[in-house]
N, C-alpha and C positions, 0 to 999 in steps of 0.2 A: 153851272156857270163857272168859268175860269177867269180869275183875275190875274193880270200880268203884274208881278211883284218882284221885289228884290228879296231874296232869302239870305239871311246872314246866319252863319254858324261859327262855332269855335272848336278847334281841335282840343284833344285832352291836354296838350301842352300850352293851351291858351292862345294859339295863333288864329286870328279872325279870318273868315272867308266870306266873300260877297259874290252872289251869283243871281242872275235873272232866272225866274222860274214862274211858270203858270201855276197858281194855287187854286185847286178846285174846291169850291165851297161844298162842305158836307155838314150834316147836323152837328152843331157845337164846335165846328172848326174847319180844318182843311185836309185835303188829300194832297200830299206832295210826292212827286214821282221823279227824283233825280235820275239821270242816265248813269249807267255803269260804264266806265269807272268815273268817279268824281269825288272831289274833296267834300262837297256837301253831303253826299251819301255816306262817306266814311265818318264824318263828324256827327251826323244825325244817328247813325248806328251806334257809335261809341258813347255819346252823351244823352241821346234821347230828347234833345230840345233843339229849337230853332226860333228865329224871329222872322215873321213875314212883314216886310217893310213896304210902305206905300209912298211913292215919290212921283213927282211930275218932272223930274230932271232927266231928260232923255239921254244925257251923257252917261249916266250910270249904266243904263241898258247897253248902249252902243260901246262904251268903254270896256265893259266886261266881255262882250262878244268879240270885239276886235283886238283886245289887249293893248289898245292905245293909251289907256290910263288905268292903272291898277290900284291906286291908293285912295280908296273911298273911305274916309274916316269913320270909325265905329266908336261907340261908347258902350259901357256895360248896360245890359238890359235892366229894367226896373225890378222885376220880381225873380227872374231865373238867374241864379248865380253863375252858371256856366254858359251864358248866352250874351251876345252883343247885338246891338242894333245900329243902323245907319245914323250917324250924327245928324245929318240934314234931311231926314225923312219928314213927311207931313204927318204920318201916323204909323203905328206899328202894333202887331199882335204877337205876343209871346206865346209859343205853343210847346206842348209836351207830346211826345209820341205815345199813343195809347196802344197801337198795334202796327206791326210791319208784316207785309206779305212779300216774300222774296220773289224775285223774277230775274232771269239772266240779263235782261236789258234795262228795265226800269222798275226797281222795287217800289212798293206802294207804302208810304208812311201815312197812317191815319193819325191826325194830331188834334188835340183839343186846345182851345184858347184858354190860357190861364190869366192873361192880363192884356188889356187893350188901352192904348194911350194915344191922344192926339197932341201934336207938337206945333202945328202951323195950320192956318186955314187953307182949304182948297179953294182957289180963286177962279176956277172955271176950266173948261176944256180948250185945248189948243190942238188943231188938226196936225200940226207939224210934229208934236210929241207922238201922236198915234202913228204918223208916217215913219218916224225913226224906229219906233217899236216894231212895226211890221218889217221894216228894212233889216233890223237886227235879226229877226226870225229868218229872213231870207239868207243873210250872211251866215248864220249858224248852220245852214243846210246847203251851202255852195257845193259841197262834195257829192251831193246826190240830186242836184237840180240841173235841168237843161239851161245853158247860158242864155238862150233866147228868152226863156220864161223869166229868168232873173232880170234881164234887161227890160222886158215889158212891164214887169211889176215895179221895178225901180223908177222907170220913166213915169208911170202913173203916180207913184207916191211923191215924186219930185214936185208935182203940182201943189200939194199942200205945203211943202217946204218953201217953194217960191212965194206963195201967197201969205203964209202965216208964221213962218219961223222967226224966232229971235236969235241972238248970238249963240246961245247954248245949243239950240236945235241945229243950227247951221254947222257948228263944230262937230256935233255928233254925227250928222249926215255925212260930213266930209270924211270922218273916220270910216264909216261904212263903205263909201265909194272907194277910198284908198285900199281897203281890205279886199274888195272885189277885184280891183286892178292888180293887186299883189298876187291874189290867188290865180288869176288868169295868166299872169307872167310865169308863175311856177309851173302851172299845167302845160304851158306852151314850150317850156324849156326841157 
């Protein structure tokens, strides 16, 4: 099973980095597979730690993918000295890398959970959050997807936005739509 999460890492010089990532559940922890090149990969390789954050704020996913908003506040992790977590997450798992398998595209970091903490209650599912998350995945793959397929999938996902979105989900959705339009304008020119 893969959980869509926000992974936070920190560079050796202390600069936090926030990135959406699917975290695959494995015995005792997670398998994290950041694409090469990435700051998440560099930070995990250097320090051997990360934090898997759980949030229902769709703007974090869309903002990271689109670059529309980059300053997601972080705070120090509870147990791991060289790690940070999202300030406004519902819960987080602090993880240590136990093994790395190198790969030219996506190295595999096997991580064990060393601390788990809940910060706020999960108040239920919102279809618009899921739609934004799926839209963010589409936007991250614009360079390799057929535009008609992107349109079909975005049109379908927009149904959940229209029916269930609040202001945060609408803002995130707008960022995704603007990014698609910007991408198409660049490709056309």
